[in-house]
C-alpha atoms as one frame of an Amber mdcrd trajectory, in Angstrom:
protein
   0.000   0.000   0.000   1.186   3.496  -0.779  -1.156   6.163   0.596  -0.826
   9.109   2.941  -3.517  10.695   5.087  -3.354  14.351   6.084  -5.792  16.534
   8.043  -6.541  20.232   7.999  -7.598  22.350  10.966 -11.158  21.006  10.742
 -10.098  17.356  10.692 -11.064  17.008   7.025  -9.162  14.105   5.417  -6.763
  14.819   2.556  -5.537  11.645   0.880  -2.596  11.164  -1.452  -1.644   7.953
  -3.243   0.249   6.680  -6.270  -2.750   5.255  -8.135  -6.507   5.710  -8.312
  -6.986   2.229  -6.856  -4.729   2.890  -3.867  -6.526   6.182  -3.342  -9.925
   4.455  -3.361  -8.648   1.994  -0.774  -7.401   4.875   1.348 -10.752   6.669
   0.993 -12.585   3.584   2.217 -10.161   3.157   5.099 -10.306   6.756   6.340
 -14.097   6.855   5.950 -14.344   3.767   8.146 -12.104   5.424  10.740 -14.138
   8.629  10.756 -17.623   7.207  10.147 -17.559   3.537  11.269 -20.949   3.592
  12.975 -22.553   5.518  10.131 -21.195   3.023   7.603 -22.557   0.120   9.606
 -25.998   1.733   9.849 -26.044   2.446   6.108 -24.968  -1.107   5.255 -27.784
  -2.526   7.373 -30.327  -0.096   5.913 -29.295  -1.061   2.387 -29.675  -4.756
   3.223 -32.931  -4.360   5.166 -31.384  -5.594   8.419 -31.429  -2.416  10.526
 -34.266  -3.589  12.808 -31.894  -6.261  14.109 -30.224  -3.622  16.292 -32.455
  -0.512  16.003 -35.631  -2.373  16.956 -39.206  -2.320  15.643 -39.067   1.329
  14.623 -36.835   0.328  11.702 -39.018  -2.585  10.599 -41.087  -0.699   8.022
 -37.958   0.500   6.240 -36.449  -2.992   6.307 -39.621  -4.400   4.759 -39.410
  -1.866   1.933 -35.706  -2.537   1.365 -36.347  -6.285   1.165 -39.486  -6.089
  -0.942 -38.004  -3.495  -3.324 -34.984  -5.793  -3.686 -32.402  -3.068  -3.082
 -29.515  -5.383  -2.199 -30.290  -7.753  -5.046 -30.421  -4.837  -7.484 -27.038
  -3.636  -6.218 -25.592  -7.117  -6.795 -26.969  -7.124 -10.337 -25.570  -3.665
 -11.033 -22.133  -4.600  -9.734 -22.080  -7.814 -11.785 -22.920  -5.766 -14.887
 -20.210  -3.253 -13.941 -17.649  -6.059 -13.768 -18.623  -7.157 -17.274 -18.904
  -3.739 -18.904 -16.505  -1.519 -16.926 -13.953  -3.706 -15.130 -11.754  -0.710
 -14.252 -14.543   0.935 -12.242 -15.514  -2.401 -10.676 -11.908  -2.949  -9.525
 -11.830   0.618  -8.161 -15.024  -0.013  -6.146 -13.494  -3.262  -4.831 -10.467
  -1.325  -3.620 -12.777   1.043  -1.762 -14.650  -1.760   0.000 -11.364  -3.459
   0.880 -10.313  -0.199   2.511 -13.622   0.039   4.385 -13.132  -3.465   5.770
  -9.580  -2.638   6.850 -10.756   0.499   8.613 -13.695  -1.205  10.295 -11.424
  -3.938  11.641  -9.476  -1.306  13.586 -12.375   0.975  14.610 -13.369   1.692
  18.187 -16.554   3.726  17.662 -18.453   3.848  20.986 -21.826   3.034  19.403
 -20.739  -0.550  18.845 -20.240  -1.022  22.573 -23.626   0.613  23.279 -25.447
  -1.807  21.000 -23.310  -4.909  21.373 -22.891  -4.835  17.604 -19.697  -5.681
  15.748 -18.869  -4.183  12.350 -19.939  -6.407   9.489 -18.187  -7.069   6.225
 -18.661  -4.908   3.159 -19.023  -6.661  -0.174 -18.000  -5.050  -3.483 -21.669
  -4.341  -4.242 -22.355  -2.708  -0.857 -21.530   0.877  -1.995 -24.079   0.469
  -4.793 -26.665  -0.738  -2.290 -25.944   2.248  -0.030 -26.356   4.624  -2.980
 -29.614   2.971  -3.973 -31.021   2.965  -0.432 -30.087   6.630  -0.034 -31.979
   7.616  -3.180 -34.841   5.131  -3.636 -37.322   7.634  -2.152 -35.540  10.659
  -3.626 -37.974  11.011  -6.527 -40.956  10.720  -4.194 -42.858   7.961  -5.983
 -45.283   7.734  -2.996 -46.642  11.107  -4.159 -48.578   9.069  -6.731 -50.411
   7.429  -3.858 -51.241  10.868  -2.445 -52.656  12.033  -5.779 -54.867   8.972
  -5.901 -55.901   9.474  -2.276 -56.826  13.149  -2.571 -58.609  12.537  -5.888
 -60.828   9.967  -4.183 -61.886  12.563  -1.592 -61.906  15.873  -3.490 -61.786
  14.974  -7.170 -59.037  15.326  -9.811 -58.828  19.122  -9.578 -57.430  18.805
  -6.060 -54.243  17.215  -7.368 -52.916  20.472  -8.789 -54.097  22.363  -5.720
 -51.914  20.230  -3.449 -48.998  19.923  -5.888 -45.875  21.361  -4.345 -42.527
  20.363  -2.906 -43.737  17.729  -0.472 -42.463  16.669   2.925 -40.561  13.647
   1.668 -38.766  15.272  -1.233 -35.127  16.308  -1.130 -34.123  19.544  -2.797
 -31.227  21.960  -3.159 -30.178  25.451  -4.103 -27.546  25.891  -6.774 -26.329
  28.808  -8.810 -23.686  29.365 -11.444 -22.248  32.850 -11.988 -20.208  33.152
 -15.164 -16.933  35.042 -15.379 -18.607  38.060 -16.938 -20.413  38.597 -13.616
 -17.499  38.025 -11.187 -14.666  40.261  -9.957 -12.049  37.776 -11.176 -13.420
  37.043 -14.627 -13.758  33.373 -13.693 -16.959  31.555 -12.812 -18.275  30.671
  -9.366 -20.474  27.650  -8.604 -22.275  27.705  -5.259 -25.213  26.231  -3.408
 -26.419  23.886  -0.701 -28.118  20.480  -0.888 -31.242  20.137   1.255 -31.705
  16.735   2.832 -32.735  15.264   6.116 -30.068  16.391   8.556 -28.372  13.354
  10.032 -25.627  12.995  12.594 -23.073  12.120  11.306 -23.841  14.129   8.187
 -24.835  12.702   4.826 -21.908  14.429   3.116 -18.197  13.996   3.848 -15.692
  16.697   2.957 -12.655  15.061   1.391  -9.603  15.708  -0.788  -8.417  12.955
  -3.142  -5.052  13.333  -4.854  -3.038  11.052  -7.128  -1.098  11.573 -10.389
  -4.330  11.158 -12.379  -6.418  13.722 -10.509  -6.627  16.068  -7.546 -10.210
  16.711  -6.400 -11.884  18.259  -3.377 -15.561  17.703  -2.805 -18.446  16.282
  -0.864 -18.563  12.489  -0.865 -21.379  10.230   0.304 -19.944   8.059   3.111
 -19.911   4.484   1.855 -19.527   5.435  -1.828 -16.140   5.946  -3.537 -15.193
   9.128  -5.318 -17.027  12.453  -5.355 -20.298  12.277  -7.229 -22.344  15.392
  -6.552 -20.100  18.341  -5.678 -16.460  18.561  -6.715 -13.625  20.866  -7.773
 -10.571  19.545  -9.631  -8.795  22.902  -9.784  -9.681  23.428 -13.439 -13.358
  22.389 -13.445 -16.050  22.328 -10.763 -19.531  20.820 -10.722 -22.601  20.714
  -8.488 -26.134  19.350  -8.637 -29.691  19.999  -7.540 -32.613  17.573  -7.550
 -34.230  17.784 -10.986 -37.621  16.769  -9.509 -37.939  14.322 -12.410 -40.361
  11.416 -12.345 -38.549   8.182 -13.205 -40.207   5.521 -11.036 -43.604   3.933
 -11.701 -46.164   2.233  -9.490 -48.376  -0.506 -10.927 -51.521  -1.925  -9.429
 -51.175  -5.679  -9.664 -53.764  -8.427  -9.757 -52.143 -11.368  -8.021 -53.377
 -14.846  -7.270 -51.935 -17.827  -5.461 -51.588 -21.152  -7.202 -50.227 -24.470
  -6.120 -46.894 -23.452  -7.638 -46.656 -19.955  -6.157 -47.993 -16.540  -7.205
 -49.175 -15.317 -10.592 -49.772 -11.778 -11.878 -52.207 -10.737 -14.595 -50.325
  -9.134 -17.472 -51.412  -6.603 -20.096 -51.816  -9.455 -22.571 -54.697 -10.842
 -20.485 -52.608 -13.821 -19.381 -51.550 -14.843 -15.898 -47.762 -14.980 -15.596
 -45.644 -16.613 -12.909 -44.187 -14.091 -10.465 -40.912 -14.692  -8.669 -41.563
 -15.385  -5.004 -39.615 -16.232  -1.894 -39.679 -15.400   1.808 -37.093 -13.646
   3.945 -36.755 -13.261   7.708 -36.180  -9.896   9.361 -34.730 -10.073  12.855
 -36.083  -7.409  15.199 -34.249  -6.417  18.361 -36.407  -7.062  21.416 -39.193
  -8.740  19.448 -39.882 -11.868  17.455 -38.497 -12.143  13.948 -40.813 -11.252
  11.065 -41.211 -13.169   7.836 -41.569 -11.118   4.651 -42.923 -12.406   1.377
 -40.932 -11.010  -1.550 -42.796 -11.041  -4.892 -41.633  -9.686  -8.223 -43.795
  -9.415 -11.326 -42.786  -8.542 -14.866 -43.172  -4.879 -13.895 -41.028  -4.997
 -10.790 -40.940  -5.886  -7.091 -44.206  -5.737  -5.121 -43.613  -3.196  -2.356
 -47.077  -3.091  -0.752 -49.886  -5.576  -0.428 -50.007  -8.969  -2.057 -52.494
 -11.592  -3.258 -54.560 -10.972  -0.109 -54.360  -7.166  -0.406 -53.160  -4.600
   2.119 -52.967  -5.072   5.875 -56.508  -3.729   6.323 -57.896  -6.210   3.789
 -58.171  -3.699   0.943 -57.642  -5.674  -2.267 -54.477  -4.034  -3.542 -50.893
  -4.788  -4.466 -48.346  -2.297  -5.757 -45.213  -3.043  -7.743 -42.398  -0.556
  -8.226 -40.507  -0.171 -11.490 -37.275   1.787 -11.175 -34.441   2.176 -13.711
 -31.548   0.312 -12.022 -33.772  -2.733 -11.525 -34.586  -2.662 -15.246 -31.134
  -1.832 -16.640 -28.727  -3.225 -14.003 -26.961   0.147 -14.181 -26.677   2.575
 -11.279 -24.460   5.042 -13.123 -21.235   4.255 -11.260 -19.426   4.357 -14.601
 -19.546   8.163 -14.302 -17.569   8.349 -11.062 -13.985   7.854 -12.262 -14.429
  10.085 -15.338 -15.740  12.838 -13.052 -12.602  12.639 -10.908 -10.439  12.779
 -14.042 -12.318  15.721 -15.554 -10.264  18.733 -16.586 -12.864  20.732 -18.492
 -16.629  21.124 -18.702 -16.657  18.838 -21.743 -15.195  16.044 -19.586 -17.905
  16.504 -16.947 -20.511  16.539 -19.691 -19.271  13.242 -21.163 -19.045  11.627
 -17.736 -22.636  12.552 -16.946 -23.900  10.818 -20.064 -23.426   7.644 -17.991
 -25.369   9.010 -15.014 -28.451   7.058 -13.994 -29.992   7.851 -10.596 -30.977
  10.161  -9.021 -31.849  12.518 -11.865 -30.133  15.857 -11.279 -29.718  19.294
 -12.766 -25.960  19.820 -13.086 -24.087  23.100 -13.221 -20.389  23.179 -14.049
 -17.702  25.653 -15.058 -14.019  25.498 -15.936 -11.037  27.841 -15.916 -11.215
  28.349 -19.702 -14.711  29.832 -19.536 -16.624  26.653 -20.270 -20.092  26.441
 -18.745 -22.599  23.609 -18.381 -26.258  23.561 -17.307 -27.961  20.249 -18.047
 -30.057  17.426 -16.685 -28.284  14.130 -16.017 -29.957  10.802 -15.377 -32.271
   8.215 -16.833 -35.994   8.941 -17.246 -38.186   6.387 -19.050 -40.525   7.248
 -21.895 -44.040   6.045 -21.061 -47.664   7.120 -20.929 -48.570  10.304 -19.059
 -50.787   8.340 -16.681 -47.743   6.465 -15.356 -46.271   9.726 -14.138 -49.384
  10.773 -12.266 -50.688   7.761 -10.357 -50.470   3.982  -9.985 -51.548   2.381
 -13.259 -53.183  -1.014 -13.844 -50.595  -3.640 -14.708 -53.188  -5.705 -16.552
 -53.950  -2.961 -19.076 -51.758  -2.385 -22.151 -50.157   0.997 -22.800 -48.164
   1.432 -19.587 -44.885  -0.130 -20.647 -41.561   1.724 -20.898 -40.605   2.414
 -24.520 -37.201   4.091 -24.250 -35.369   6.903 -22.463 -35.707  10.660 -22.616
 -32.787  12.698 -23.898 -31.681  14.796 -20.894 -32.499  18.476 -21.556 -29.968
  21.296 -21.541 -30.258  24.990 -20.732 -28.224  28.172 -20.908 -27.616  31.163
 -18.660 -29.580  34.390 -18.339 -27.529  37.564 -17.870 -24.525  35.406 -17.045
 -26.327  33.474 -14.292 -28.093  30.129 -13.936 -30.174  29.394 -10.840 -31.761
  26.098  -9.881 -33.746  25.501  -6.712 -35.986  22.597  -7.762 -38.358  24.924
  -9.610 -39.606  24.357 -13.130 -36.606  24.697 -15.405 -34.753  22.479 -17.863
 -36.205  19.354 -16.241 -39.831  20.482 -16.706 -40.591  17.909 -19.454 -39.400
  15.131 -17.152 -41.379  15.905 -13.999 -44.832  16.441 -12.568 -44.433  18.429
  -9.353 -41.732  20.999  -8.697 -40.795  23.276  -5.844 -42.449  26.694  -5.657
 -40.314  29.316  -7.424 -39.633  31.405  -4.305 -36.104  30.216  -3.570 -35.035
  30.423  -7.205 -36.635  33.835  -7.700 -35.022  35.200  -4.551 -31.552  33.958
  -5.509 -31.939  35.408  -9.005 -33.119  38.741  -7.573 -30.206  38.911  -5.156
 -27.708  38.097  -7.915 -29.268  40.773 -10.117 -28.662  43.326  -7.364 -24.933
  43.511  -8.018 -22.964  43.465 -11.257 -19.842  41.656 -10.016 -19.619  38.905
  -7.438 -16.820  37.237  -5.516 -16.638  33.893  -3.754 -16.638  35.740  -0.438
 -20.043  37.271  -1.283 -21.839  33.950  -1.626 -22.613  33.053   2.024 -24.967
  36.038   2.136 -27.102  34.246  -0.440 -26.894  30.913   1.403 -28.339  32.510
   4.523 -31.087  34.728   3.125 -34.277  34.359   5.179 -36.900  36.270   3.181
 -40.188  34.304   3.031 -42.060  35.233  -0.147 -44.690  32.528   0.410 -46.046
  34.484   3.391 -47.909  36.758   0.960 -51.257  34.946   0.575 -51.762  34.534
   4.317 -50.824  38.136   5.042 -53.174  39.309   2.273 -56.052  37.592   4.087
 -54.890  39.045   7.398 -54.957  42.517   5.849 -58.637  42.222   4.915 -59.852
  41.168   8.368 -61.954  43.521  10.467 -64.042  43.170  13.607 -61.131  41.556
  15.473 -60.633  41.585  19.214 -58.119  44.208  20.415 -55.433  41.560  20.883
 -55.987  40.036  17.445 -56.074  43.480  15.838 -52.724  44.297  17.442 -51.324
  40.978  16.218 -52.624  41.719  12.709 -50.906  45.097  12.668 -47.703  43.539
  13.958 -47.680  40.910  11.217 -48.346  43.478   8.512 -45.363  45.533   9.722
 -43.094  42.451   9.815 -40.204  42.394   7.311 -41.024  38.798   6.260 -37.644
  37.469   7.307 -37.597  34.204   9.255 -34.693  35.088  11.523 -34.006  33.016
  14.607 -34.033  36.091  16.847 -37.313  37.452  15.443 -40.380  37.453  17.688
 -42.469  38.607  14.717 -41.385  35.551  12.712 -42.460  33.386  15.649 -45.858
  35.096  15.686 -46.293  34.571  11.947 -45.336  30.898  12.259 -47.834  30.430
  15.091 -50.657  31.937  13.030 -49.657  29.904   9.994 -49.646  26.684  12.005
 -53.073  27.468  13.439 -54.450  28.147   9.946 -53.140  24.773   8.763 -54.826
  22.987  11.663 -58.130  24.801  11.091 -58.087  23.855   7.406 -57.217  20.242
   8.177 -60.178  20.034  10.562 -62.662  21.458   8.048 -65.308  18.924   6.973
 -64.269  19.326   3.339 -60.711  18.173   4.023 -60.911  16.158   7.223 -61.923
  12.866   5.526 -58.566  12.855   3.729 -56.853  12.671   7.123 -57.360   8.900
   7.186 -54.759   7.513   4.781 -54.886   4.138   3.047 -53.182   1.253   4.825
 -49.907   1.463   2.955 -46.643   0.671   4.770 -45.572   3.080   7.477 -42.484
   4.159   5.555 -44.757   5.628   2.838 -47.113   7.429   5.220 -45.285  10.811
   5.285 -46.470  11.361   1.700 -50.068  10.616   2.733 -50.334  12.759   5.875
 -52.906  15.541   5.483 -51.425  18.200   7.784 -48.016  18.351   6.052 -49.731
  18.330   2.677 -51.856  21.322   3.666 -48.826  23.023   5.203 -46.737  22.860
   2.054 -49.679  23.662  -0.224 -50.981  26.480   1.980 -50.142  29.186  -0.543
 -52.240  27.445  -3.214 -55.093  26.656  -0.848 -55.371  30.277   0.268 -55.472
  31.527  -3.328 -57.567  28.822  -5.012 -60.637  29.951  -6.928 -62.635  26.985
  -5.633 -61.835  26.445  -1.947 -64.236  23.465  -1.564 -66.660  25.519   0.493
 -63.999  26.561   3.006 -64.288  30.104   4.340 -60.581  30.845   4.361 -60.992
  34.303   5.843 -62.770  32.797   8.824 -60.046  30.176   9.209 -57.438  32.938
   9.291 -59.575  34.972  11.689 -59.898  32.008  14.052 -56.150  31.407  13.881
 -55.380  35.055  14.607 -57.683  35.104  17.620 -56.244  31.801  18.846 -52.647
  33.047  18.718 -53.557  36.448  20.167 -55.077  34.678  23.174 -51.959  32.574
  23.690 -49.026  34.150  21.812 -45.623  32.494  21.479 -43.391  33.414  24.374
 -40.146  33.908  22.484 -38.497  34.076  19.100 -38.622  31.863  16.017 -35.372
  30.190  17.038 -36.836  29.179  20.391 -39.085  26.627  18.691 -37.493  26.302
  15.247 -34.714  24.005  16.359 -32.597  21.494  14.541 -33.917  17.929  14.785
 -31.227  15.694  13.263 -31.828  12.003  12.703 -29.617   9.687  14.700 -29.652
   5.930  14.681 -29.170   5.995  18.457 -30.426   8.608  20.944 -28.000  11.420
  21.721 -26.535  11.050  25.207 -24.464  14.241  25.217 -27.212  16.339  26.795
 -26.456  19.220  24.433 -29.574  21.157  23.359 -30.214  21.443  19.647 -29.604
  24.937  18.258 -32.276  27.356  17.141 -32.371  28.062  13.406 -33.135  30.879
  11.034 -34.912  30.165   7.757 -37.979  28.227   6.683 -39.156  25.885   3.939
 -39.483  28.514   1.186 -36.500  30.643   2.242 -33.166  30.335   0.475 -32.000
  29.280   3.938 -34.245  26.262   3.650 -34.700  24.818   7.142 -37.976  22.967
   6.867 -40.510  23.001   9.658 -43.900  21.336   9.167 -46.452  24.084   9.920
 -49.381  22.836  11.955 -47.355  19.916  13.218 -43.956  21.074  14.464 -41.593
  24.040  14.257 -38.600  21.721  14.516 -36.531  21.257  11.365 -35.477  17.781
  10.281 -34.452  19.017   6.826 -32.042  21.726   5.880 -28.688  22.448   4.210
 -26.744  19.193   4.506 -23.679  21.122   3.308 -22.789  24.462   1.754 -20.115
  25.049  -0.849 -18.618  27.812  -2.969 -16.372  26.683  -5.836 -14.145  29.499
  -7.143 -12.739  28.794 -10.614 -10.257  31.678 -10.358  -8.449  30.040  -7.449
  -9.605  26.860  -5.729  -7.981  28.087  -2.521 -10.629  30.809  -2.303 -13.357
  28.164  -2.274 -15.189  27.261   0.921 -17.428  24.586   2.418 -19.178  23.583
   5.600 -21.325  20.758   6.974 -23.870  20.893   9.820 -21.761  19.005  12.359
 -18.151  18.116  11.623 -15.801  15.879   9.673 -15.734  13.159  12.324 -18.617
  10.854  13.126 -17.031   9.776  16.410 -18.716  11.302  19.506 -16.167  13.051
  21.658 -13.835  13.795  18.759 -12.781  17.469  18.567 -14.076  17.436  14.997
 -17.453  15.848  15.775 -19.353  19.150  15.895 -16.736  21.836  15.430 -18.237
  23.120  12.158 -21.687  23.662  13.639 -20.958  27.262  14.724 -19.839  28.040
  11.164 -22.931  26.343   9.727 -25.254  28.230  12.061 -23.520  31.543  11.387
 -23.463  31.187   7.610 -19.674  30.933   7.449 -17.516  28.557   5.426 -14.323
  26.713   6.257 -11.568  27.372   3.720 -10.724  24.710   1.173  -7.065  23.766
   1.656  -5.314  21.758  -1.061  -1.615  22.443  -0.389  -0.296  19.373   1.415
   2.488  21.494   2.962  -0.212  23.293   4.972  -1.717  20.058   6.311  -0.852
  17.803   9.222   0.269  14.335   8.250  -1.637  11.604  10.054  -0.572   8.258
   8.616   1.449   6.427   6.016  -0.626   3.377   5.086
């Protein structure tokens, strides 16, 4: 082995090796040292075995992972990679060998807490981790919501509730060309929005060998740098394209003496693959799961006997890697080797999942703004709702050509709104974040890398308009409610952590959501179908109303709801019992952890809100706490990589008690970035491996 590990002041690993393979091995090894517990959790989640140590709360996920055949799909994809791209397959093997070496020497305290020992990573495990991380990324359960709300309110309600839902990941990203910067070279900046986990879902890392030298944000458990990287001469970043590339099919299944059959579109019953698997559950009896796969795909809910409540239903999921045995890992090495935008562009032609909007720039003035990923061509109905498997016309007939776009006034902004990916999707994020970023960028002719954190942390809430318009029109209020109305109308519409006015607005908004959810016109939709628990967040009425509130308050046909009276009641309710403090007192970070936090440290209060550029997502009407937010921030400077910056919510180390476990949190909270260091002479050498 010939690899060196260095650290900067923030404990970020900088790795140097003689070959790409040795570097991959070193990346796996250092990731296991820094993130051993996280890697073990992700391996179990990908295999559907997490309930064996996390208990019954993880059972619903494990069922989905088993029934959707995530691990089996990863095995298929790796086998195809070995046949079609042996260099990348060997590189992935080196990474998993490094992970196993690192895990063998780890002493993460969580293992002692759970009595768990690190397991072995197989060459296909990184593909399974990638797939498990992104299987719900495109939000296919939203098709179940559309069907559910249509049954209660009719088809027109689908558009009324269409918005960036509670289970969808998003991002901000913007590209400023050299004509709009002080250096004459482009800047790429942004922040991915995901569920905030501890340890974080992104790992800052520097990978250097004679073939390439790249800094970026890696996904722990996956080699290379897929989403956000800077090679010195070219930089790239992504946002969720909000494309629709997964289909749900309603299946008619029947049991026979030989197994299970599914009715196909040709009117014939076809044998379905079937077997059973056992899920071990900590503290409870093991659970047997029936795994069925039809010609469309794996059955993820229901079966021949229907759903758990007896409803006659079965749903199969069709997703590209299961169909093609390709997860897009063939793009990873070419991305690391990229020198120009054209290299990034070619690499992304091999991208599969998730489907992203990519922005890239190089030091020669090259610019790129395109969609990358695989979206099937099929009937419009497939994109909207579950379709009947026994009817013809719902098959996949090819793949869409990923769209491309240009810049406007030297700038490209993507924040999950309708843009180049519009032909590929159904629901997109409201335009507020994108419009705000574009407006801020238009406010100055020339920008520097140092200017960008001000955009990351902007807290203006444009979506407050419809509610405040209704507040404006109210009269006949009690003195307290009238005073609250006047206070809200004077508010600057910034969701700052130290703002008592923002807290008052949020309290009124939450009360409006609850009043609407309780209205007889909407209340029946509060009882969701008996789909698996892991899919229920997409079917919950209160979050759906919360994120669609702007549309509901402006709709021409409000289903007989007197919205002004709902707002009046909310205003009176909050005036009678106003929030005691500021927005940050209740809008606190709520990171996901596999094990409860035992440090006793309170979670910090946050600025921002769901439709702010600083996207820290509460669920109005349910909780002010934020489980989603910027999982990292980055600024890639093409004039000089050393003027780039990055930050993650916690720290580089996943080991509790490490000085780098949470040392970046003050920067993250304050909107600051740690400097990107690439000069090995400025780093501290840790090991020669």
